C-alpha positions as CSV (number, residue, x, y, z in Angstrom):
1,M,57.3,-98.7,108.4
2,C,60.9,-96.8,109.7
3,I,61.4,-93.4,111.9
4,V,64.3,-91.2,112.5
5,F,65.1,-88.6,114.7
6,F,67.6,-86.2,114.5
7,S,69.5,-83.1,115.6
8,A,72.0,-81.2,113.7
9,G,71.6,-77.8,114.7
10,S,72.9,-75.7,117.8
11,K,71.4,-77.9,120.2
12,A,73.6,-81.0,119.2
13,K,76.6,-78.3,119.1
14,Q,76.1,-77.1,122.6
15,H,76.7,-80.8,123.5
16,G,79.9,-81.5,121.1
17,Y,78.1,-82.6,118.6
18,R,77.5,-81.9,114.7
19,L,74.5,-84.6,114.4
20,I,72.9,-87.0,117.1
21,L,70.8,-89.3,114.9
22,V,68.7,-92.6,116.0
23,S,66.6,-94.5,113.6
24,N,64.5,-97.8,113.4
25,R,63.9,-99.9,110.5
26,D,60.4,-102.0,110.5
27,E,60.3,-104.8,108.2
28,F,58.8,-108.2,107.9
29,Y,60.4,-110.8,110.2
30,S,61.4,-112.8,106.5
31,R,63.1,-110.0,104.7
32,K,66.5,-111.0,103.9
33,T,68.9,-108.4,105.3
34,A,72.4,-107.9,106.0
35,I,73.9,-105.9,108.7
36,S,75.8,-102.8,108.0
37,S,79.3,-102.7,106.3
38,W,80.9,-100.7,103.9
39,N,80.3,-101.1,99.8
40,E,81.4,-99.9,97.0
41,I,78.8,-97.8,94.8
42,H,80.2,-95.5,92.6
43,K,83.9,-95.1,91.2
44,L,85.5,-91.7,91.6
45,E,87.1,-90.6,88.1
46,V,89.3,-88.2,89.2
47,T,91.2,-90.4,91.8
48,G,90.3,-93.8,90.6
49,R,89.3,-95.0,93.7
50,C,85.6,-96.3,94.5
51,L,83.1,-94.1,96.6
52,Q,82.2,-96.3,99.7
53,M,79.0,-96.2,101.7
54,I,77.8,-97.8,105.1
55,S,75.0,-99.2,105.1
56,G,72.8,-102.4,106.0
57,T,71.3,-103.7,102.7
58,D,68.4,-105.6,101.5
59,Q,68.9,-109.5,100.5
60,Q,65.3,-109.9,99.5
61,E,65.3,-111.3,95.8
62,G,65.5,-108.3,92.8
63,K,66.4,-106.1,95.2
64,E,69.7,-107.0,96.6
65,G,71.9,-104.2,97.8
66,G,69.0,-101.5,98.1
67,T,69.1,-99.6,101.9
68,W,67.0,-97.7,104.0
69,L,69.6,-95.5,105.5
70,G,73.3,-95.2,104.3
71,M,76.4,-92.6,104.6
72,T,79.7,-91.9,103.0
73,K,82.8,-90.1,104.7
74,Q,82.5,-87.6,102.5
75,G,80.1,-86.5,105.2
76,R,76.4,-87.2,103.2
77,I,73.7,-89.2,104.9
78,G,70.6,-90.4,103.4
79,I,67.6,-92.0,104.9
80,L,64.5,-93.3,102.8
81,L,61.3,-93.9,104.6
82,N,58.1,-95.3,103.2
83,V,54.4,-93.5,103.7
84,F,51.8,-95.6,105.7
85,Q,48.8,-96.1,102.8
86,G,46.7,-98.8,104.9
87,N,46.5,-102.0,104.8
88,K,47.6,-103.4,101.4
89,K,50.7,-101.6,101.2
90,L,51.6,-102.9,104.7
91,Q,51.5,-106.3,103.7
92,E,53.4,-105.8,100.8
93,G,55.4,-103.3,103.3
94,S,58.8,-102.5,102.8
95,C,61.7,-99.1,103.2
96,N,62.9,-100.6,99.5
97,V,59.4,-101.6,97.7
98,G,59.5,-100.8,93.9
99,G,63.7,-100.0,94.1
100,R,63.0,-97.1,96.6
101,G,66.2,-98.5,98.3
102,F,68.9,-97.7,95.6
103,I,67.4,-93.6,95.9
104,I,70.2,-93.9,98.9
105,S,72.8,-94.5,96.9
106,D,71.9,-92.4,93.9
107,F,72.1,-89.7,96.3
108,L,75.2,-90.6,98.0
109,K,77.0,-90.7,94.8
110,W,75.5,-87.7,93.2
111,N,78.0,-85.0,91.9
112,G,75.6,-82.2,92.5
113,S,73.9,-80.4,95.2
114,P,70.9,-82.3,97.5
115,E,68.8,-79.4,96.4
116,S,70.0,-80.9,92.6
117,F,69.2,-84.6,93.5
118,L,65.8,-83.9,95.1
119,M,64.7,-81.2,92.2
120,Q,65.5,-84.7,90.3
121,L,63.9,-87.0,91.9
122,N,60.9,-84.8,91.9
123,E,60.7,-85.1,88.3
124,E,60.9,-88.3,88.5
125,K,58.6,-89.1,91.7
126,D,55.8,-91.0,89.8
127,S,58.3,-93.8,89.3
128,Y,58.1,-94.6,92.9
129,Q,55.6,-95.4,95.3
130,P,55.1,-92.8,98.2
131,F,58.4,-92.1,100.0
132,H,59.8,-89.9,102.5
133,L,63.6,-89.4,101.9
134,V,65.8,-87.3,104.2
135,T,69.2,-85.9,103.2
136,I,72.1,-84.4,105.6
137,S,75.0,-83.3,104.1
138,L,78.0,-81.9,106.2
139,S,81.0,-79.6,105.3
140,K,83.6,-78.0,106.9
141,N,81.4,-75.5,108.5
142,E,78.0,-76.2,107.7
143,E,75.2,-79.3,108.2
144,K,72.3,-78.9,105.9
145,V,69.1,-81.0,106.0
146,H,66.7,-81.3,103.0
147,H,63.4,-83.4,103.4
148,Y,61.3,-84.6,99.9
149,C,58.1,-86.5,99.9
150,N,56.4,-87.5,96.2
151,T,52.8,-87.1,97.6
152,P,51.0,-84.7,95.0
153,D,52.2,-80.6,95.5
154,Y,54.6,-81.1,98.0
155,Q,58.0,-79.9,96.9
156,P,61.8,-80.3,98.3
157,Q,62.1,-78.6,101.6
158,E,65.7,-77.3,103.4
159,L,65.1,-78.1,107.2
160,K,66.1,-76.4,109.8
161,S,64.2,-77.2,113.4
162,E,66.4,-78.4,115.9
163,I,64.7,-81.8,116.6
164,I,63.5,-83.3,113.7
165,G,61.0,-86.5,113.1
166,V,60.5,-88.0,110.5
167,G,57.9,-91.2,110.2
168,N,55.6,-93.2,108.1
169,H,52.8,-90.1,108.1
170,L,51.9,-88.1,105.0
171,P,53.3,-84.6,105.2
172,N,52.9,-81.9,108.0
173,K,50.5,-84.1,109.6
174,S,52.9,-86.1,111.8
175,W,51.8,-89.0,113.7
176,K,51.5,-88.7,117.9
177,K,54.8,-91.6,118.1
178,V,57.2,-89.3,115.6
179,E,56.2,-85.9,118.2
180,A,56.8,-88.2,121.5
181,G,59.7,-89.2,119.7
182,K,61.3,-86.0,119.2
183,A,60.8,-85.0,122.5
184,A,62.4,-88.2,124.0
185,L,65.3,-87.1,121.9
186,D,65.9,-83.4,123.1
187,D,65.1,-84.6,126.6
188,V,68.4,-86.8,126.1
189,I,70.3,-84.6,124.5
190,L,69.6,-81.8,127.1
191,K,71.1,-84.0,130.2
192,N,74.7,-83.9,128.1
193,Y,75.5,-88.0,128.6
194,P,78.7,-88.7,127.9
195,K,78.7,-90.5,124.6
196,E,78.7,-94.1,125.4
197,L,75.8,-93.4,127.9
198,L,74.3,-91.7,125.1
199,V,74.0,-94.2,122.6
200,E,72.2,-96.7,125.4
201,K,69.8,-93.7,125.8
202,L,69.4,-93.3,122.2
203,F,68.7,-96.9,121.5
204,E,66.1,-96.3,124.5
205,V,64.0,-93.7,122.8
206,V,63.6,-95.9,119.6
207,S,62.4,-98.8,122.1
208,S,59.4,-97.5,123.5
209,N,56.6,-99.8,122.9
210,E,54.1,-96.5,124.6
211,R,51.2,-97.2,122.1
212,H,50.0,-93.7,121.3
213,F,46.6,-94.2,120.0
214,P,44.2,-93.0,119.2
215,D,45.7,-90.6,116.7
216,H,43.7,-89.1,114.3
217,E,46.3,-88.8,111.7
218,L,47.0,-92.2,111.5
219,E,43.9,-93.3,112.1
220,S,43.2,-91.3,108.6
221,Q,45.5,-93.2,106.8
222,G,44.7,-96.7,107.9
223,L,40.7,-96.3,107.3
224,L,40.6,-99.9,105.9
225,V,43.1,-101.4,109.0
226,E,41.9,-103.2,111.8
227,E,42.7,-101.3,114.9
228,S,44.7,-103.5,116.3
229,I,47.2,-103.5,113.9
230,L,47.4,-99.4,114.4
231,Q,47.5,-100.0,118.0
232,G,50.6,-102.0,117.1
233,I,52.1,-99.2,114.9
234,S,51.3,-96.5,117.3
235,S,54.5,-97.1,119.1
236,I,58.1,-96.6,118.1
237,F,58.8,-99.5,118.3
238,V,57.0,-101.9,116.4
239,K,56.1,-105.4,117.2
240,L,52.9,-107.2,115.6
241,D,53.9,-111.0,115.8
242,N,50.4,-111.7,114.5
243,I,51.5,-110.8,111.0
244,Q,55.7,-111.2,111.7
245,Y,56.2,-107.8,111.2
246,G,57.9,-105.0,113.4
247,T,61.7,-103.7,114.3
248,R,64.0,-104.9,112.7
249,T,67.0,-102.7,113.2
250,Q,67.9,-99.5,114.8
251,T,70.5,-97.1,114.4
252,V,72.9,-94.4,116.0
253,I,75.3,-92.0,114.2
254,L,76.7,-89.8,116.2
255,I,79.3,-87.1,114.3
256,D,81.4,-84.8,116.8
257,E,82.8,-81.5,116.8
258,N,86.3,-83.1,115.2
259,D,84.2,-85.1,112.4
260,E,85.1,-88.2,114.2
261,V,81.8,-90.5,113.5
262,T,80.5,-93.2,115.7
263,F,78.0,-95.4,113.8
264,V,76.1,-98.2,116.1
265,E,74.0,-100.8,114.7
266,R,71.8,-103.1,116.6
267,T,69.5,-105.8,114.4
268,F,67.1,-108.0,116.4
269,D,66.6,-111.8,115.7
270,C,62.7,-112.1,115.6
271,T,62.9,-115.4,114.1
272,E,62.9,-116.0,117.7
273,K,60.3,-115.0,119.9
274,F,60.4,-112.6,122.7
275,S,58.3,-110.7,125.0
276,A,60.8,-108.1,126.1
277,L,64.0,-106.8,124.1
278,D,65.7,-107.7,127.1
279,D,65.2,-111.0,126.2
280,A,65.7,-110.6,122.4
281,K,68.6,-112.0,120.2
282,V,70.3,-109.1,119.2
283,T,73.6,-108.6,116.9
284,M,75.8,-105.3,117.9
285,V,78.0,-103.9,115.4
286,Q,79.8,-100.5,115.8
287,H,82.4,-98.7,113.3
288,Q,83.6,-95.8,114.1
289,F,85.5,-93.7,110.8
290,K,86.4,-90.1,110.3
291,L,85.2,-87.9,107.9
292,N,86.9,-87.0,104.9
293,I,85.3,-83.6,104.2
């Protein structure tokens, strides 16, 4: 399970930003993960320099280096989410199963357009378990957002909505919690908070434990799943201690009109039980940098 909400259109620009984004990564508590840092992913032939990606990374044996969210100073961001397929897939669950986590770095180092990358990925779609990929590409004067899902009969699309939310639902069959998160993000943006408070409020959006249940679309995707688990994943912040699974990492990305980036990540130590977020042991990491576009 993962979820992402963002605005990369005129609504964000009205408040001094080219991008306002917040996301959750849900995973089994035991899965080893490294906090966000800069990692070399590709050597540039022209300059001889290495292209770097900032991301948290999977450290599970055999999948080391995969990620669910990454970005470069060249203005590209990729977000990977799985498509919920019921209890069996949740038990195996990951944003990175079957090598999908390397799709992000493959996109970030792609020399062509986002559209050409997604079309290439569409040719290989049967090689992966079902997933969503959201790509955000910023040039000097433009923000372009694309979405792809490798479910049958779905083609890459450019997204132009002012507020965008993607979860683990099937394409065009959004879950209630995704719609609730979009509305919450819209409300936060409209209040025009100063940056530090904006970051705090964005984390609040993805820390909501309100359950949006019953949910017909969610239940249709999990016909064989226990209702208690469906209820647990119907909230934006997931906490299923009975199966040692839930929200592990939250990320905020702000890119202002001067291309200055604020990348804030907080990671929960889910090996220590907590009943409320205020009691959780949290590791915070913040990166500040300027896009090179």
